N, C-alpha and C positions, 0 to 999 in steps of 0.2 A: 241214706243221707246224701243230699245234693253236694256235689264236689265244688270247691271254690274254683274260680277261673284260673287258667294258667298264668304265671307271672311273665307276661310278655308286654311290659309297659313300653311306651315310646322312648326313643333315645333321649339322653340328657339335653341335647341341643334344642329340643322342642319343649321349652319350659312350660308354656301354657297348656300344652296337651298333657304333659306329665302331671301337672297340677289338677287338671280336669279328671284324669284317670284316677288319681288318688282320692279326689273328692267323691267320685263315683263309688270307689271301693269302700270308703268310710260310710257313705249313705247306705250302701248295700248291707254292710255289717250291722248297721243300726236299724235295718228293716224299713228304711225310707225309700221305697221302691220307685216312686215317681221321680224323686230327686236323683236317684242313681241312674234311672233310665235317661233322663235329660243329659246328665254328665257324659254317659257313654255314647249317646247319640252325637254329642258335640265333639267327642274325641274322633269318632268316625268321619264326621264332616270335615275335620282337619286332616285326618290320615286314615283312609279306608282300609289300610293294611294291618291294623292293630288287632291281632287275634284275640287278645284278652278282653277287648271291648265287646266283641261279638259273643265271646263265651259268657261274660257277665250278663249281657242282655238275655242270653239263653237261660241263665239262672233266675233272672227276674221273672221271665215269662213262665218258667216252671213253678215258681212260688205262686203265681197268679193262676196256675193251671191253664194257661194259654198254650196248649201243647203244640199246635202247628207253628206258631210264632217262635216258640222255644226251639223247635227242631230246625227251623230255617236259620236261626242265629248260630246254633251249635254246628250245623253243617258248614257254615262259612268259617267258623273258627277252626274246624277240623281241616278244611282245605288249606288254611294258612299255617296251621300248626299240627300236621298229621302225626307227629311223634308224641304229642301230649296225651297221655292215657286218660287224664281227668275229663277231657272233653268227650271222648268216646264213652266213658262211664256215664256221663250225664245224658248222652244220646240214648244209651240203653235204658236209663231211668225214665226218660220221657215215654218210651214205648211201654216199659214195665208198669208204670203208674196208670196206663190206659188199658192194662190187662192184655196187651199185645205181646205175648211172651215169645212168639216165634220171631217177631221183628227185633225184640230186645236181645235175642240170643247172640247174633253176630257181633254187635258192639261189645258185649260182655266177654265173648270168646277172645276178641282181639286184645282186651285189657288183660285177661288172664295169661294170654300168650306173651305179652310184653312185660307184665308185672305179676308173675305167678304167686307172689306173696300177698297180693291184694285180697284181704279177707272178704271185703264187701263184694268185689266183683265175682270172686269164686262162689260165694254163697248164693248170690243172685243168679249166677249162671246155673248152679245146681237146681235152684227152684224153677227156673225157666225150663230146664230139661224135664223136671218132674211134672210140671203143669202142662207140658206138651207130650207127656207119656213117653219120653225118651229115657227110660228108667236106667239102662246100663250107663248112659252118659251122665245121668244124675249121680249115680254111685261114684263114678270116676271123679266128678267135680267135687263132691261133698266129703268123700272119705278122708282126703288129706286134712280136713278141718277138725277131725276127731279130737285132737288135743286141745283145741280152743273151744269146741262147741258141745262136747259130750255131757255137759251139765244142762243143756237146753232141751226141753221136751219136744218142741217143734222140730228141731234139727234131728233128734233121734227118731221121731215119728216119720219124717220124710225119708231119712236114710233107710230106716227099717222097711218101710213100704216099698221104696224103690229097689232095695236089695232083693226083697221077696219077688217082685215082678221081674227082676232081671235074673232070677235063678240062683242068687247068692244066698243060700239058706244059712250059711255060717255067719255072714254079716247081718242078715236079718235077725237071727237069734241074739247076736251080740247087741245090736242096737235096741231091739224091743226089750231085751232083758235089762239092759241099762236103764231104759225108760221106766220100766216097772220098778226098778230099784230106787231111783231117785224121785219118781212121781208118787209112789205109794198111794196115800189117800188124799192127795191134793186135789183141789177143784180143777186145776188144769188137766190132771190125769183123767178125772171123770169126764171132762169135756171131750177129750180125744177118744175115750172108750165109747161115749155116747155117739160121737160122729161115726165111729166104725160101725155101730149098730145101724145107724141111718143108711150107711152105704150098703148094708146087707138087708135093708128093708125090714129091720126088726124094730119097729117104731115104739112098741111098748117098753122094750128094754132100753131103747135110747132115752125115752122120757125119764125112766128111773135113774139112769146115770146122770143125765143133765140136771135133774132135780137135786141130786147129791152135790153137783158142782155149784148150783145156786145156793144151797145151804152153806157151803164153804165160802162163797164169795158171790153175792148177788149182783155185783157190778163187774164180774169177769167179762172182758170183751168177747162178744159173739156167742156167749152161752145162751142168751135169750133168742138170738137169731136161730140157732140150731133147735132149740125147743119149739120155736114157731114153725120151723120147717117140719119137725116131727108131727106136731099137731095138725098141720095142713095136710100131710100125707094120711093122717088118720081121719080126715074130713071134719075135724073139730075146729071150724073156722073162727068162731069167736075167741077161743083160747089161743089159736095161732095169732090172731090179730093183736091180742094183748101182749104176747111175747115179742112180736116184731116192734111194737111201739116201745116196749121197755128197752129193746136194743137201740132204737133210734135215740132214746134219751142218753144212752151211753156212747154210741157211735153215730153221731148225726150225719156223717158224710159217707156212710156205706150205702151205695146205690141198691144193693140187693134187698135191703129192708123195704124200700119203697116199691121195688119191683114186686115183691111178694105181697105187700099190702094192696097194691093195685090189682093183683090177681084175685085176692080175697074180695075186694070191693066189687070186682066184676061178677064173681060168683054169687054175691049177695045183691046183685042188680043195683049197686050204688055207683052209677056210671060217672057222676060228677066227681065224686071222691076218687074213683078209680083213675080217671084222667089226670087229676091233680097229682096223685102219687106216682103214676107212670111217667109223667113229664118231669117230675122231680128226679126220678131215677135216671132219666135220660140226660138231664142237665149234669148230673154227677158222672155219668158214664154213657156217652152216646153209642157205645159199641154193644150194649146189652140187647141181643136179638130178642130175648124173651119179652122185654119191655116194649119194643117196637111191635111185636106180634100181638101182645095183649092190648096195646093202645089201638091197633087196627081193629080188633074185635069190638072194643068200646065204641069207636067211631062208626063202625058198621052198624051197630045196634042203634046209634043215634041218627043214622041215615046220612052221615057225612062220608059218602062213598069215595070221593076223590081224595080227601085227606087220609082215609083208611088205606087207600091204594098206595099212597106215598109211603106210609108206615110199613106196610107189608112188603113192599119192594125193598125197602131198606133192610128189613129183617132177613129177606132172602139173600141179599148180598153178604150179610154177616154170617148166616148159617145156611149153607147150601145142602144140608143133609136132612132137613126136616120135611117130612111129607105133610105135616100140618100146615106149614107155611105155604107150600104149593097149593094145598087144598083151599085155604082161605083166599089166596090170590086168585085162584080160579073162580071162586064164588063172586068176588068183587068185580073181576073182569066181565063176567056174565051179566052182572047187574048194571054195569055202565055201557053195555052193548058191544063189547069187544069179544064177540062170540068165538072167533077162531083162536084167539090167544087163550081164552078160557078153556076151550077144548084141549089145547096143548098142555095147559097146566093140569087138567084133570087126568090126562093120559100119563103125565109125569108122576102125579100122585099115585095112580094105580101101579105103575111100574115100581116105584120106590117101596110101596107097601108090600108088593109081591116079593121084592128082593129081601125085605126084612120080615117075611112072614114067620120066620122061626123065632123072631123076637116078639115080646109082648107089645102091642100097640096101645098107646094111651090116647084118651079122648082129647086132652089138652096138651098144647105144646109145653114141654118141660125141659128146661136147661139142666145140665148136670149139676150135682151138688157143688156149690162154689167152695173155695178155700180161703176166705178172707183172712183168717187168723194166721195162715201159713205164709201169706204174701207180704207180711210186714218186713220192712227192710232192716237189716242188721245195723246196729248203732256203732 
């Protein structure tokens, strides 16, 4: 939940500025973002030291998903009001909503340090630790929320998995046992079990569990997404496409759906549709390395080599561990005549594959199984 701006209104002597600030707050509460923006901009034109105006502009840009502008305004608010935890919480949320969990960690840590009773900050911090594989830290952050959260399946799932990864077998059993007790035969429980099967590459078992979840609640968020993922891994492309489209109907702003639809389109040589879906994914989440990679492949096949090179270089900046990205970049550099750079990329690909030879190599670039249902913010 986006936090309201700190109450740092102008002094009473500046009547017009105070009135403008209050007008902006009223417009913001009513969802009139353009009117609110004009009011807060006017406040700052009269007095550029009003932290609350910067903070509220940050909130406006967050609601519009204009993340860079939001961050710029919130940083200015933080500079003027460094003790206001709500500003730092919103800075963390800007990063969090872009799936930049490492960058979100520090702001959330500062809020938990200054306001240890903040449920939202502590929960989000725990999720950041979990999603960046800092499992012991995730346990430390989330365990104090047991009294408030032990009836929530997602909380128990994250805590149980993190505890197991951190070697806390007692807490793992407590959390997963509690999850089984309250989840029983619920659709949500079947979804989590199905996802666990996907993580273990047990795709037939995953489909069985996820089908049970659908029978219980066919509009359960993300159940069709994970069904689509399982079918895609089983190479049942048409069935996978149907499931991703069902999830789009329920969750139209989840970038991963369009990312996977674009992958399927590419495999079925539907390049125009692939490009459409991949660009939609990147409008929703410009940080999806897999979408940049797949778009580069589409553009390469269409002969748009310079555009493809831009996409693969962006993918490489976002994911520096993929040999597939380096390989495709090498191919593209060779085709545009940058022979020496191409040679370097191919050498890098060979080195990376040799380093990873104990791991199974995959033909297509594949990002890790995402966790969209776990990343929902606490209310």
